[in-house]
PyMOL Python script that loads the backbone (N, CA, C, O; Angstrom):
from pymol import cmd

cmd.read_pdbstr("""\
ATOM      1  N   MET A   1      68.123 119.172 148.401  1.00  0.00           N
ATOM      2  CA  MET A   1      69.441 120.185 148.760  1.00  0.00           C
ATOM      3  C   MET A   1      70.207 118.230 149.091  1.00  0.00           C
ATOM      4  O   MET A   1      71.156 117.953 149.825  1.00  0.00           O
ATOM      5  N   GLU A   2      69.420 117.324 148.311  1.00  0.00           N
ATOM      6  CA  GLU A   2      70.903 116.352 149.192  1.00  0.00           C
ATOM      7  C   GLU A   2      71.788 116.535 148.312  1.00  0.00           C
ATOM      8  O   GLU A   2      72.723 115.857 148.738  1.00  0.00           O
ATOM      9  N   PRO A   3      72.223 117.154 147.055  1.00  0.00           N
ATOM     10  CA  PRO A   3      72.721 117.082 146.306  1.00  0.00           C
ATOM     11  C   PRO A   3      73.868 117.925 147.004  1.00  0.00           C
ATOM     12  O   PRO A   3      74.784 117.666 147.784  1.00  0.00           O
ATOM     13  N   LEU A   4      73.469 118.869 146.465  1.00  0.00           N
ATOM     14  CA  LEU A   4      74.092 120.126 147.137  1.00  0.00           C
ATOM     15  C   LEU A   4      74.704 120.186 148.415  1.00  0.00           C
ATOM     16  O   LEU A   4      74.806 121.251 149.025  1.00  0.00           O
ATOM     17  N   LEU A   5      75.134 119.059 148.873  1.00  0.00           N
ATOM     18  CA  LEU A   5      75.541 118.524 150.275  1.00  0.00           C
ATOM     19  C   LEU A   5      76.549 117.228 150.147  1.00  0.00           C
ATOM     20  O   LEU A   5      77.456 116.848 150.887  1.00  0.00           O
ATOM     21  N   LYS A   6      76.251 116.925 149.440  1.00  0.00           N
ATOM     22  CA  LYS A   6      77.073 115.165 149.204  1.00  0.00           C
ATOM     23  C   LYS A   6      78.446 115.483 149.585  1.00  0.00           C
ATOM     24  O   LYS A   6      79.004 114.766 150.416  1.00  0.00           O
ATOM     25  N   ASP A   7      79.111 116.580 149.017  1.00  0.00           N
ATOM     26  CA  ASP A   7      80.401 116.943 148.649  1.00  0.00           C
ATOM     27  C   ASP A   7      81.205 117.009 149.431  1.00  0.00           C
ATOM     28  O   ASP A   7      82.405 116.934 149.166  1.00  0.00           O
ATOM     29  N   TYR A   8      80.606 117.205 150.876  1.00  0.00           N
ATOM     30  CA  TYR A   8      80.984 116.997 152.721  1.00  0.00           C
ATOM     31  C   TYR A   8      80.283 115.611 154.023  1.00  0.00           C
ATOM     32  O   TYR A   8      79.198 115.972 154.480  1.00  0.00           O
ATOM     33  N   SER A   9      80.645 114.583 154.435  1.00  0.00           N
ATOM     34  CA  SER A   9      79.968 114.111 154.825  1.00  0.00           C
ATOM     35  C   SER A   9      79.715 115.584 155.850  1.00  0.00           C
ATOM     36  O   SER A   9      80.084 114.997 156.868  1.00  0.00           O
ATOM     37  N   ASP A  10      79.576 116.177 156.066  1.00  0.00           N
ATOM     38  CA  ASP A  10      79.341 116.580 158.299  1.00  0.00           C
ATOM     39  C   ASP A  10      78.844 118.210 157.125  1.00  0.00           C
ATOM     40  O   ASP A  10      79.313 119.277 157.522  1.00  0.00           O
ATOM     41  N   SER A  11      78.432 118.231 156.513  1.00  0.00           N
ATOM     42  CA  SER A  11      77.662 119.841 155.548  1.00  0.00           C
ATOM     43  C   SER A  11      76.446 119.840 156.024  1.00  0.00           C
ATOM     44  O   SER A  11      75.763 118.830 156.192  1.00  0.00           O
ATOM     45  N   GLN A  12      76.120 120.982 156.265  1.00  0.00           N
ATOM     46  CA  GLN A  12      75.092 122.107 156.984  1.00  0.00           C
ATOM     47  C   GLN A  12      74.472 123.450 156.054  1.00  0.00           C
ATOM     48  O   GLN A  12      75.124 124.432 155.700  1.00  0.00           O
ATOM     49  N   LEU A  13      73.305 123.229 155.832  1.00  0.00           N
ATOM     50  CA  LEU A  13      73.122 124.334 155.124  1.00  0.00           C
ATOM     51  C   LEU A  13      71.761 125.706 155.554  1.00  0.00           C
ATOM     52  O   LEU A  13      70.724 126.066 154.997  1.00  0.00           O
ATOM     53  N   ILE A  14      72.364 126.049 156.593  1.00  0.00           N
ATOM     54  CA  ILE A  14      71.366 127.171 156.687  1.00  0.00           C
ATOM     55  C   ILE A  14      70.904 128.359 155.882  1.00  0.00           C
ATOM     56  O   ILE A  14      71.619 129.086 155.193  1.00  0.00           O
ATOM     57  N   ILE A  15      69.302 128.468 156.112  1.00  0.00           N
ATOM     58  CA  ILE A  15      68.819 129.850 155.577  1.00  0.00           C
ATOM     59  C   ILE A  15      68.203 130.749 155.994  1.00  0.00           C
ATOM     60  O   ILE A  15      67.002 130.675 156.251  1.00  0.00           O
ATOM     61  N   THR A  16      69.068 132.003 156.174  1.00  0.00           N
ATOM     62  CA  THR A  16      68.344 132.507 156.950  1.00  0.00           C
ATOM     63  C   THR A  16      66.820 134.161 156.328  1.00  0.00           C
ATOM     64  O   THR A  16      66.111 134.128 155.322  1.00  0.00           O
ATOM     65  N   GLY A  17      66.868 135.179 157.302  1.00  0.00           N
ATOM     66  CA  GLY A  17      66.144 136.197 156.639  1.00  0.00           C
ATOM     67  C   GLY A  17      66.989 137.191 156.820  1.00  0.00           C
ATOM     68  O   GLY A  17      68.207 137.275 156.665  1.00  0.00           O
ATOM     69  N   THR A  18      66.334 137.789 157.101  1.00  0.00           N
ATOM     70  CA  THR A  18      67.443 139.779 157.757  1.00  0.00           C
ATOM     71  C   THR A  18      68.003 139.018 159.152  1.00  0.00           C
ATOM     72  O   THR A  18      67.983 137.844 159.522  1.00  0.00           O
ATOM     73  N   PRO A  19      68.528 140.311 159.764  1.00  0.00           N
ATOM     74  CA  PRO A  19      69.471 140.046 161.281  1.00  0.00           C
ATOM     75  C   PRO A  19      68.358 139.876 161.879  1.00  0.00           C
ATOM     76  O   PRO A  19      67.301 140.414 161.549  1.00  0.00           O
ATOM     77  N   PRO A  20      68.539 139.013 162.927  1.00  0.00           N
ATOM     78  CA  PRO A  20      67.361 138.700 165.029  1.00  0.00           C
ATOM     79  C   PRO A  20      67.404 140.669 165.185  1.00  0.00           C
ATOM     80  O   PRO A  20      68.100 141.552 164.684  1.00  0.00           O
ATOM     81  N   ARG A  21      66.192 140.628 166.203  1.00  0.00           N
ATOM     82  CA  ARG A  21      66.557 142.114 166.322  1.00  0.00           C
ATOM     83  C   ARG A  21      66.964 141.798 167.805  1.00  0.00           C
ATOM     84  O   ARG A  21      67.185 142.742 168.564  1.00  0.00           O
ATOM     85  N   ILE A  22      67.039 140.871 168.119  1.00  0.00           N
ATOM     86  CA  ILE A  22      67.882 141.104 169.662  1.00  0.00           C
ATOM     87  C   ILE A  22      68.830 140.008 169.396  1.00  0.00           C
ATOM     88  O   ILE A  22      68.592 139.161 168.535  1.00  0.00           O
ATOM     89  N   SER A  23      70.213 140.004 170.327  1.00  0.00           N
ATOM     90  CA  SER A  23      71.540 140.040 170.069  1.00  0.00           C
ATOM     91  C   SER A  23      71.495 138.694 170.652  1.00  0.00           C
ATOM     92  O   SER A  23      70.498 138.071 171.019  1.00  0.00           O
ATOM     93  N   GLY A  24      72.950 138.277 170.686  1.00  0.00           N
ATOM     94  CA  GLY A  24      73.462 136.895 170.943  1.00  0.00           C
ATOM     95  C   GLY A  24      72.565 135.820 170.402  1.00  0.00           C
ATOM     96  O   GLY A  24      72.165 135.084 171.304  1.00  0.00           O
ATOM     97  N   THR A  25      72.078 135.469 169.070  1.00  0.00           N
ATOM     98  CA  THR A  25      70.667 134.797 168.869  1.00  0.00           C
ATOM     99  C   THR A  25      72.700 133.442 168.122  1.00  0.00           C
ATOM    100  O   THR A  25      73.929 133.503 168.154  1.00  0.00           O
ATOM    101  N   TYR A  26      71.861 132.770 167.754  1.00  0.00           N
ATOM    102  CA  TYR A  26      73.030 130.936 167.103  1.00  0.00           C
ATOM    103  C   TYR A  26      72.757 132.037 166.301  1.00  0.00           C
ATOM    104  O   TYR A  26      73.241 133.070 166.763  1.00  0.00           O
ATOM    105  N   PHE A  27      71.794 132.251 164.652  1.00  0.00           N
ATOM    106  CA  PHE A  27      72.649 132.959 164.009  1.00  0.00           C
ATOM    107  C   PHE A  27      73.537 134.216 163.634  1.00  0.00           C
ATOM    108  O   PHE A  27      74.181 134.276 162.587  1.00  0.00           O
ATOM    109  N   GLU A  28      73.509 135.138 164.523  1.00  0.00           N
ATOM    110  CA  GLU A  28      75.185 135.806 164.849  1.00  0.00           C
ATOM    111  C   GLU A  28      76.315 135.002 165.475  1.00  0.00           C
ATOM    112  O   GLU A  28      77.430 134.914 164.963  1.00  0.00           O
ATOM    113  N   LEU A  29      76.141 134.721 166.026  1.00  0.00           N
ATOM    114  CA  LEU A  29      77.528 133.455 166.440  1.00  0.00           C
ATOM    115  C   LEU A  29      77.977 133.056 164.717  1.00  0.00           C
ATOM    116  O   LEU A  29      78.760 133.680 164.001  1.00  0.00           O
ATOM    117  N   CYS A  30      77.525 132.347 164.524  1.00  0.00           N
ATOM    118  CA  CYS A  30      77.556 131.303 162.826  1.00  0.00           C
ATOM    119  C   CYS A  30      77.868 132.424 162.658  1.00  0.00           C
ATOM    120  O   CYS A  30      79.098 132.462 162.687  1.00  0.00           O
ATOM    121  N   TRP A  31      77.371 133.597 162.459  1.00  0.00           N
ATOM    122  CA  TRP A  31      77.508 135.228 161.306  1.00  0.00           C
ATOM    123  C   TRP A  31      79.363 135.374 161.083  1.00  0.00           C
ATOM    124  O   TRP A  31      80.198 135.438 160.181  1.00  0.00           O
ATOM    125  N   ASN A  32      79.232 135.367 163.040  1.00  0.00           N
ATOM    126  CA  ASN A  32      80.983 135.819 163.793  1.00  0.00           C
ATOM    127  C   ASN A  32      81.911 134.693 163.839  1.00  0.00           C
ATOM    128  O   ASN A  32      82.925 134.586 164.528  1.00  0.00           O
ATOM    129  N   ASP A  33      81.193 133.511 162.636  1.00  0.00           N
ATOM    130  CA  ASP A  33      82.196 132.349 163.200  1.00  0.00           C
ATOM    131  C   ASP A  33      82.686 132.238 160.831  1.00  0.00           C
ATOM    132  O   ASP A  33      82.275 132.005 159.694  1.00  0.00           O
ATOM    133  N   SER A  34      84.265 132.807 162.070  1.00  0.00           N
ATOM    134  CA  SER A  34      84.942 132.349 160.331  1.00  0.00           C
ATOM    135  C   SER A  34      84.903 131.160 159.655  1.00  0.00           C
ATOM    136  O   SER A  34      84.777 131.217 158.432  1.00  0.00           O
ATOM    137  N   ASN A  35      84.998 129.912 160.283  1.00  0.00           N
ATOM    138  CA  ASN A  35      84.705 128.896 160.270  1.00  0.00           C
ATOM    139  C   ASN A  35      83.404 128.762 159.233  1.00  0.00           C
ATOM    140  O   ASN A  35      83.503 127.917 158.343  1.00  0.00           O
ATOM    141  N   TRP A  36      82.683 129.239 159.281  1.00  0.00           N
ATOM    142  CA  TRP A  36      80.874 129.813 158.275  1.00  0.00           C
ATOM    143  C   TRP A  36      81.780 130.754 157.256  1.00  0.00           C
ATOM    144  O   TRP A  36      82.556 131.705 157.347  1.00  0.00           O
ATOM    145  N   LYS A  37      81.115 129.771 156.067  1.00  0.00           N
ATOM    146  CA  LYS A  37      80.856 130.488 154.429  1.00  0.00           C
ATOM    147  C   LYS A  37      79.014 131.215 154.749  1.00  0.00           C
ATOM    148  O   LYS A  37      77.944 130.669 155.016  1.00  0.00           O
ATOM    149  N   HIS A  38      79.350 132.369 154.585  1.00  0.00           N
ATOM    150  CA  HIS A  38      78.055 132.887 154.653  1.00  0.00           C
ATOM    151  C   HIS A  38      77.958 133.847 153.279  1.00  0.00           C
ATOM    152  O   HIS A  38      79.026 133.640 152.703  1.00  0.00           O
ATOM    153  N   TYR A  39      77.362 134.571 152.677  1.00  0.00           N
ATOM    154  CA  TYR A  39      76.828 135.194 151.953  1.00  0.00           C
ATOM    155  C   TYR A  39      75.283 135.981 151.705  1.00  0.00           C
ATOM    156  O   TYR A  39      74.146 135.581 151.455  1.00  0.00           O
ATOM    157  N   SER A  40      76.007 137.481 151.949  1.00  0.00           N
ATOM    158  CA  SER A  40      74.398 138.779 151.811  1.00  0.00           C
ATOM    159  C   SER A  40      74.216 139.350 150.635  1.00  0.00           C
ATOM    160  O   SER A  40      74.728 139.511 149.527  1.00  0.00           O
ATOM    161  N   TRP A  41      73.190 139.625 151.363  1.00  0.00           N
ATOM    162  CA  TRP A  41      73.300 141.120 150.134  1.00  0.00           C
ATOM    163  C   TRP A  41      72.706 141.432 150.364  1.00  0.00           C
ATOM    164  O   TRP A  41      71.978 140.748 151.083  1.00  0.00           O
ATOM    165  N   THR A  42      72.114 143.437 149.900  1.00  0.00           N
ATOM    166  CA  THR A  42      71.719 144.212 151.350  1.00  0.00           C
ATOM    167  C   THR A  42      70.652 144.847 149.312  1.00  0.00           C
ATOM    168  O   THR A  42      71.144 144.810 148.184  1.00  0.00           O
ATOM    169  N   MET A  43      69.003 145.378 149.794  1.00  0.00           N
ATOM    170  CA  MET A  43      68.763 146.500 149.118  1.00  0.00           C
ATOM    171  C   MET A  43      69.336 146.786 147.914  1.00  0.00           C
ATOM    172  O   MET A  43      68.871 146.630 146.785  1.00  0.00           O
ATOM    173  N   ARG A  44      70.792 147.384 148.395  1.00  0.00           N
ATOM    174  CA  ARG A  44      71.779 148.278 147.592  1.00  0.00           C
ATOM    175  C   ARG A  44      72.004 147.190 146.437  1.00  0.00           C
ATOM    176  O   ARG A  44      72.321 147.307 145.254  1.00  0.00           O
ATOM    177  N   ASN A  45      71.774 146.314 147.079  1.00  0.00           N
ATOM    178  CA  ASN A  45      73.192 144.867 146.392  1.00  0.00           C
ATOM    179  C   ASN A  45      71.515 143.750 144.649  1.00  0.00           C
ATOM    180  O   ASN A  45      71.630 142.706 144.008  1.00  0.00           O
ATOM    181  N   ASN A  46      70.713 144.493 144.683  1.00  0.00           N
ATOM    182  CA  ASN A  46      69.165 144.223 143.926  1.00  0.00           C
ATOM    183  C   ASN A  46      69.120 145.142 142.965  1.00  0.00           C
ATOM    184  O   ASN A  46      68.947 146.361 142.983  1.00  0.00           O
ATOM    185  N   VAL A  47      69.350 144.164 141.910  1.00  0.00           N
ATOM    186  CA  VAL A  47      69.140 144.624 140.659  1.00  0.00           C
ATOM    187  C   VAL A  47      67.755 145.236 140.049  1.00  0.00           C
ATOM    188  O   VAL A  47      67.656 146.208 139.300  1.00  0.00           O
ATOM    189  N   PHE A  48      66.910 144.568 140.468  1.00  0.00           N
ATOM    190  CA  PHE A  48      65.436 144.747 140.263  1.00  0.00           C
ATOM    191  C   PHE A  48      64.611 146.107 141.029  1.00  0.00           C
ATOM    192  O   PHE A  48      63.525 146.657 140.853  1.00  0.00           O
ATOM    193  N   ILE A  49      65.432 146.244 141.689  1.00  0.00           N
ATOM    194  CA  ILE A  49      65.491 148.242 142.282  1.00  0.00           C
ATOM    195  C   ILE A  49      66.753 149.125 141.350  1.00  0.00           C
ATOM    196  O   ILE A  49      67.011 150.143 141.992  1.00  0.00           O
ATOM    197  N   PRO A  50      67.298 149.083 140.525  1.00  0.00           N
ATOM    198  CA  PRO A  50      67.573 150.219 139.868  1.00  0.00           C
ATOM    199  C   PRO A  50      67.427 151.148 141.206  1.00  0.00           C
ATOM    200  O   PRO A  50      68.437 151.086 141.907  1.00  0.00           O
ATOM    201  N   ASN A  51      66.559 151.861 141.637  1.00  0.00           N
ATOM    202  CA  ASN A  51      66.471 153.102 142.370  1.00  0.00           C
ATOM    203  C   ASN A  51      66.217 152.808 144.002  1.00  0.00           C
ATOM    204  O   ASN A  51      65.305 153.290 144.675  1.00  0.00           O
ATOM    205  N   TYR A  52      67.319 151.840 144.487  1.00  0.00           N
ATOM    206  CA  TYR A  52      67.190 151.255 145.949  1.00  0.00           C
ATOM    207  C   TYR A  52      67.141 152.765 146.829  1.00  0.00           C
ATOM    208  O   TYR A  52      66.448 152.796 147.845  1.00  0.00           O
ATOM    209  N   GLU A  53      67.662 153.619 146.535  1.00  0.00           N
ATOM    210  CA  GLU A  53      68.134 154.555 147.297  1.00  0.00           C
ATOM    211  C   GLU A  53      66.566 156.069 147.290  1.00  0.00           C
ATOM    212  O   GLU A  53      66.336 157.061 147.982  1.00  0.00           O
ATOM    213  N   ASN A  54      65.968 155.477 146.235  1.00  0.00           N
ATOM    214  CA  ASN A  54      64.777 156.736 146.460  1.00  0.00           C
ATOM    215  C   ASN A  54      63.452 155.564 147.112  1.00  0.00           C
ATOM    216  O   ASN A  54      62.487 155.909 147.793  1.00  0.00           O
ATOM    217  N   VAL A  55      63.785 154.148 146.656  1.00  0.00           N
ATOM    218  CA  VAL A  55      62.628 153.231 147.042  1.00  0.00           C
ATOM    219  C   VAL A  55      62.945 153.530 149.136  1.00  0.00           C
ATOM    220  O   VAL A  55      62.117 153.561 150.046  1.00  0.00           O
ATOM    221  N   LEU A  56      64.021 153.643 149.158  1.00  0.00           N
ATOM    222  CA  LEU A  56      63.898 153.749 151.018  1.00  0.00           C
ATOM    223  C   LEU A  56      63.935 154.874 151.526  1.00  0.00           C
ATOM    224  O   LEU A  56      63.796 155.476 152.591  1.00  0.00           O
ATOM    225  N   ALA A  57      64.132 154.979 150.613  1.00  0.00           N
ATOM    226  CA  ALA A  57      63.367 157.199 151.443  1.00  0.00           C
ATOM    227  C   ALA A  57      61.852 157.207 150.866  1.00  0.00           C
ATOM    228  O   ALA A  57      61.310 158.271 151.165  1.00  0.00           O
ATOM    229  N   GLU A  58      61.102 156.439 150.212  1.00  0.00           N
ATOM    230  CA  GLU A  58      59.650 156.075 150.745  1.00  0.00           C
ATOM    231  C   GLU A  58      59.302 155.388 151.500  1.00  0.00           C
ATOM    232  O   GLU A  58      58.709 156.127 152.287  1.00  0.00           O
ATOM    233  N   VAL A  59      59.227 154.275 151.913  1.00  0.00           N
ATOM    234  CA  VAL A  59      60.048 153.261 153.387  1.00  0.00           C
ATOM    235  C   VAL A  59      60.156 154.138 154.216  1.00  0.00           C
ATOM    236  O   VAL A  59      59.397 154.050 155.181  1.00  0.00           O
ATOM    237  N   CYS A  60      61.362 155.597 154.152  1.00  0.00           N
ATOM    238  CA  CYS A  60      60.916 155.221 155.586  1.00  0.00           C
ATOM    239  C   CYS A  60      60.546 156.560 156.038  1.00  0.00           C
ATOM    240  O   CYS A  60      60.964 157.002 157.108  1.00  0.00           O
ATOM    241  N   LYS A  61      59.558 157.408 155.042  1.00  0.00           N
ATOM    242  CA  LYS A  61      58.743 158.848 155.464  1.00  0.00           C
ATOM    243  C   LYS A  61      58.000 157.723 155.000  1.00  0.00           C
ATOM    244  O   LYS A  61      58.177 156.851 155.850  1.00  0.00           O
ATOM    245  N   GLU A  62      56.979 157.117 153.754  1.00  0.00           N
ATOM    246  CA  GLU A  62      56.229 155.898 154.603  1.00  0.00           C
ATOM    247  C   GLU A  62      55.914 155.209 156.573  1.00  0.00           C
ATOM    248  O   GLU A  62      54.783 154.954 156.987  1.00  0.00           O
ATOM    249  N   LYS A  63      56.874 155.093 157.219  1.00  0.00           N
ATOM    250  CA  LYS A  63      57.103 154.481 158.550  1.00  0.00           C
ATOM    251  C   LYS A  63      56.648 155.376 159.301  1.00  0.00           C
ATOM    252  O   LYS A  63      55.614 155.475 159.963  1.00  0.00           O
ATOM    253  N   GLY A  64      58.313 156.601 158.985  1.00  0.00           N
ATOM    254  CA  GLY A  64      57.995 157.704 159.956  1.00  0.00           C
ATOM    255  C   GLY A  64      59.462 157.585 160.711  1.00  0.00           C
ATOM    256  O   GLY A  64      59.738 158.259 161.703  1.00  0.00           O
ATOM    257  N   LEU A  65      60.578 156.405 159.958  1.00  0.00           N
ATOM    258  CA  LEU A  65      61.793 156.749 160.165  1.00  0.00           C
ATOM    259  C   LEU A  65      62.567 157.347 159.375  1.00  0.00           C
ATOM    260  O   LEU A  65      62.209 158.056 158.435  1.00  0.00           O
ATOM    261  N   THR A  66      63.888 157.055 159.764  1.00  0.00           N
ATOM    262  CA  THR A  66      65.181 157.540 158.787  1.00  0.00           C
ATOM    263  C   THR A  66      65.753 156.311 158.509  1.00  0.00           C
ATOM    264  O   THR A  66      65.228 155.198 158.539  1.00  0.00           O
ATOM    265  N   PHE A  67      67.353 156.765 158.122  1.00  0.00           N
ATOM    266  CA  PHE A  67      67.563 155.726 157.139  1.00  0.00           C
ATOM    267  C   PHE A  67      68.664 154.750 158.273  1.00  0.00           C
ATOM    268  O   PHE A  67      69.107 153.603 158.210  1.00  0.00           O
ATOM    269  N   ASP A  68      68.814 155.949 159.346  1.00  0.00           N
ATOM    270  CA  ASP A  68      69.686 155.020 160.633  1.00  0.00           C
ATOM    271  C   ASP A  68      69.351 154.187 161.437  1.00  0.00           C
ATOM    272  O   ASP A  68      70.088 153.524 162.167  1.00  0.00           O
ATOM    273  N   SER A  69      67.506 154.149 161.308  1.00  0.00           N
ATOM    274  CA  SER A  69      66.735 153.553 162.171  1.00  0.00           C
ATOM    275  C   SER A  69      67.219 151.932 162.040  1.00  0.00           C
ATOM    276  O   SER A  69      67.458 151.249 161.045  1.00  0.00           O
ATOM    277  N   PRO A  70      67.259 151.601 163.588  1.00  0.00           N
ATOM    278  CA  PRO A  70      67.089 150.300 163.244  1.00  0.00           C
ATOM    279  C   PRO A  70      66.654 149.334 162.522  1.00  0.00           C
ATOM    280  O   PRO A  70      67.380 148.710 161.749  1.00  0.00           O
ATOM    281  N   LEU A  71      65.378 149.096 162.698  1.00  0.00           N
ATOM    282  CA  LEU A  71      64.004 148.325 161.985  1.00  0.00           C
ATOM    283  C   LEU A  71      65.464 148.433 160.285  1.00  0.00           C
ATOM    284  O   LEU A  71      66.345 147.582 160.168  1.00  0.00           O
ATOM    285  N   ILE A  72      65.278 149.778 159.154  1.00  0.00           N
ATOM    286  CA  ILE A  72      65.673 150.157 157.716  1.00  0.00           C
ATOM    287  C   ILE A  72      67.633 149.329 158.108  1.00  0.00           C
ATOM    288  O   ILE A  72      68.505 148.991 157.307  1.00  0.00           O
ATOM    289  N   GLN A  73      67.621 149.303 159.106  1.00  0.00           N
ATOM    290  CA  GLN A  73      69.817 148.873 158.704  1.00  0.00           C
ATOM    291  C   GLN A  73      69.409 147.362 159.073  1.00  0.00           C
ATOM    292  O   GLN A  73      70.248 146.553 158.678  1.00  0.00           O
ATOM    293  N   ARG A  74      68.636 146.967 159.542  1.00  0.00           N
ATOM    294  CA  ARG A  74      68.219 145.771 159.587  1.00  0.00           C
ATOM    295  C   ARG A  74      68.153 144.939 158.520  1.00  0.00           C
ATOM    296  O   ARG A  74      68.902 144.053 158.110  1.00  0.00           O
ATOM    297  N   GLU A  75      66.873 145.490 158.054  1.00  0.00           N
ATOM    298  CA  GLU A  75      65.647 144.541 157.361  1.00  0.00           C
ATOM    299  C   GLU A  75      66.232 145.161 155.697  1.00  0.00           C
ATOM    300  O   GLU A  75      66.349 144.370 154.761  1.00  0.00           O
ATOM    301  N   TYR A  76      66.481 146.320 155.578  1.00  0.00           N
ATOM    302  CA  TYR A  76      66.513 146.947 154.504  1.00  0.00           C
ATOM    303  C   TYR A  76      68.650 146.407 153.935  1.00  0.00           C
ATOM    304  O   TYR A  76      69.306 145.933 153.008  1.00  0.00           O
ATOM    305  N   MET A  77      68.744 146.802 154.934  1.00  0.00           N
ATOM    306  CA  MET A  77      70.054 146.089 154.843  1.00  0.00           C
ATOM    307  C   MET A  77      71.370 145.082 155.123  1.00  0.00           C
ATOM    308  O   MET A  77      72.412 145.021 154.471  1.00  0.00           O
ATOM    309  N   GLY A  78      71.026 144.413 156.157  1.00  0.00           N
ATOM    310  CA  GLY A  78      71.052 143.135 156.431  1.00  0.00           C
ATOM    311  C   GLY A  78      72.227 143.402 157.292  1.00  0.00           C
ATOM    312  O   GLY A  78      73.301 142.824 157.122  1.00  0.00           O
ATOM    313  N   LYS A  79      71.984 144.409 158.351  1.00  0.00           N
ATOM    314  CA  LYS A  79      72.786 145.115 159.730  1.00  0.00           C
ATOM    315  C   LYS A  79      73.032 144.336 160.695  1.00  0.00           C
ATOM    316  O   LYS A  79      71.968 143.761 160.924  1.00  0.00           O
ATOM    317  N   PHE A  80      73.921 143.929 161.495  1.00  0.00           N
ATOM    318  CA  PHE A  80      73.519 143.956 163.235  1.00  0.00           C
ATOM    319  C   PHE A  80      73.611 144.805 163.466  1.00  0.00           C
ATOM    320  O   PHE A  80      74.523 145.586 163.196  1.00  0.00           O
ATOM    321  N   VAL A  81      72.123 145.043 164.411  1.00  0.00           N
ATOM    322  CA  VAL A  81      71.887 146.655 164.806  1.00  0.00           C
ATOM    323  C   VAL A  81      71.367 145.939 165.960  1.00  0.00           C
ATOM    324  O   VAL A  81      70.892 144.804 165.918  1.00  0.00           O
ATOM    325  N   ARG A  82      71.525 146.914 167.342  1.00  0.00           N
ATOM    326  CA  ARG A  82      70.792 147.016 168.716  1.00  0.00           C
ATOM    327  C   ARG A  82      69.418 147.360 168.696  1.00  0.00           C
ATOM    328  O   ARG A  82      69.026 148.468 169.064  1.00  0.00           O
ATOM    329  N   ASP A  83      68.516 146.285 168.201  1.00  0.00           N
ATOM    330  CA  ASP A  83      67.080 147.385 168.672  1.00  0.00           C
ATOM    331  C   ASP A  83      66.345 147.871 169.754  1.00  0.00           C
ATOM    332  O   ASP A  83      66.001 147.305 170.792  1.00  0.00           O
ATOM    333  N   THR A  84      66.057 149.623 169.134  1.00  0.00           N
ATOM    334  CA  THR A  84      65.546 150.699 170.182  1.00  0.00           C
ATOM    335  C   THR A  84      64.242 150.789 170.259  1.00  0.00           C
ATOM    336  O   THR A  84      63.681 151.275 171.241  1.00  0.00           O
ATOM    337  N   GLU A  85      63.518 150.250 169.054  1.00  0.00           N
ATOM    338  CA  GLU A  85      63.098 150.731 168.819  1.00  0.00           C
ATOM    339  C   GLU A  85      61.340 149.406 169.170  1.00  0.00           C
ATOM    340  O   GLU A  85      60.206 149.800 168.897  1.00  0.00           O
TER     341      GLU A  85
END
""", "prot")
cmd.dss("prot")
cmd.show_as("cartoon", "prot")
cmd.util.cbc("prot")
cmd.orient("prot")
C-alpha cells in the first residue's frame, strides 16, 4: 500500500465493510465528515448480480425479513440505520 499513499505525507487508507449495527462509531464519524473522501456501492451496483431485486427478494424470504429491515438496508444497501433486530 505504500506507493498508493506516497502522494501525501499524512495519507490514510481505511477499508471497511458494511456500516456497523450501532451508531456513533469512528467509521460513521469519518463517513459523515466532508474532509474524508469515501467510495461506496450497494448490491444494486454489482454488475455480477444483474437481477439484484430477485436475489434480494430471495434473501428476504429465506431470513423472514422485508426490504426495509435494518439488516437488509445495512448489509445489502450500505445504509446507516438504527438496528432494531
